[in-house]
C-alpha positions, 0 to 999 in steps of 0.5 A: 628152774624145776617146776612141779605142775599139778593138774587136778581134773574132775577125777584124775590128778596129773603130775609132771616135773619140768625144767624151764631154761632161759632161751628155750621155747618150751620147758623140758619134761623130766618126769610125769605121772597120771593118777586116773582116780584120785580121791582128793587132798587126803590121798597123798601117797601118789604125790609122795611116790612121784616126788620120791622118784625124781632126783633134785629139788622142786623150785616152784609148784604150778597149779592149774586152776579153772576159774580166776574170776574178774580180778585174777587174769594172770598167773598168781602166787598162792597164799591164804587170801588168794585161796579164799578168793578162789574158793568163793568162785566154786559155784562158777566151776563146780566140777573143777574148782574144788579139785584144783584147790584140793591139789593145792592143799595136798601138795602144800602139805608135802612141800610147805616151803616151796612157793606155789603159783596158780595158772588160770584157764580163764586168763587167756581170754581176759583180752576179750573186748567188752563187745565180746565179753558183755552180756546184754543183761541189766547193767546193774546186774553185770556191775554188782556180780561181775557177770561177763563171758570169761571163757575156759580152756585158756591154757590149752588154747594158748599152747595150741595156738603157739604150737600151730604157728610153729607147725605152719612156719609162720609167726603167731602175730601174723595169723588168725587162728581158730583153736578147737579144744575138743575133749569131754569138755569142749570150747573154741577160741578165736585168736587174732595175732596171738590175742583171744578175741572170742570164745564159746564158753561164757560165765561158766563152762556150760556154754557153747559146744555140745560136750560129753555130758554137758549140754552146751548153749540152750535157749534160756527160755526153755530152761525157764519153762522147765523150771516153771512148767515142766516140774523140774527142780533147780538142783535136778536141772543143774545136775542134768545140764552138767552130767546127763546132757550132751552126747551122753544125754542124746545117746544113753552112753557115757558120752565118750566120743569113742563110745558114740562113734562105735554105737553109730557104726553099729547102726544106732540111730540115736548115736547118729543123730547125736553126732550130727548135732555135735558136728552141726554145732561145732561147725556153726561155732567155728564159722562164728569164730571166724567173724571175730577174727575176720577170716581164718588162716589156721584151724587147730584141733586139740584135746582128746577128741581133737587129737584122736577122732579122725572122723570128727575132724573129717566131718568138720572139714567137710562142713567148713569147705566153704571157708577154705578148709580142706584136709588130706584123708590119708594125713588125717587118718594117719595123724599121730601127735602134732601133725599138719593134715591140710590138703595140698593147696588148701586156703586154710592150714589145718593142724592137730596139736597134742594138748600140753597144758603142763608146758603153759603152767610151767612157763607161767609159774617160772615167770612169776618166780624168775 
């Protein structure tokens, strides 16, 4: 089965065509293209060019959708009613949900007869127990509005955990894994024998780790103080938490990890503090994830920062030495693509995995239309 995978990010559009075959662990890539600055559903030319450049049919389209809400917890065939339900969730993922739906509409215009499937970033975390997913809010609120911790980056975490198990040569069913998706957005997943049991993001992708432009978790009392006493308006607060906080807010840079590391190397004190804040929160939350899994066998780093920022991985390992995390400096510095970077004899295996959400999306789409 040939699957067109459409991953519409906050500014980019990633397209890939994959061949899913029975009996093989992962789909075979046929073609791929990334449009760095995609204008939206009216910009059809890049999609048309990609499709015209590949031979053979498209059997099904798989779309990455960030938020599936309380009811869509697995890959789902897309129709008008489903699209309306997804559009209603836009305020929970304002950066990504509209872009995902724009990708659906654009490709549907070009391939109206081809079935489409949504694969959700929230679905992997639908296995969280109520103890991990429930907010200590008035129960009437939780029931009325479906308030709960959803978690995100599920497609990335699902692949990273499977691939990490293969790298260390052990069945995923035997492993306690903490998966760190570190990119512009960042989150952790505690995965016990293949099942997500905790994660750092919550009702929205704002919670948890310090990110490129997002704050991560902040004392809600502080936010209430800013609204009531600090003269900050609700729209300004929302914009700051999403776009002007995190590494960008602490340093005055773009928030891109490469820029922050370069600024620290040049002696910038704000960049040095920002990286300490980032590293402290990251290590603290990894340790918290091990409480949910009752130990750790494998630590996996994925996402743009996780894959390419060796100093970040080294700092994290140093902060987690008490848990048995030790990495080999040479392996860490030389890691390219998927790699084991653990020190010889380390109690915890540490691996780097290239993010491949497209493989998870293709598998999900093929399963729905098998």
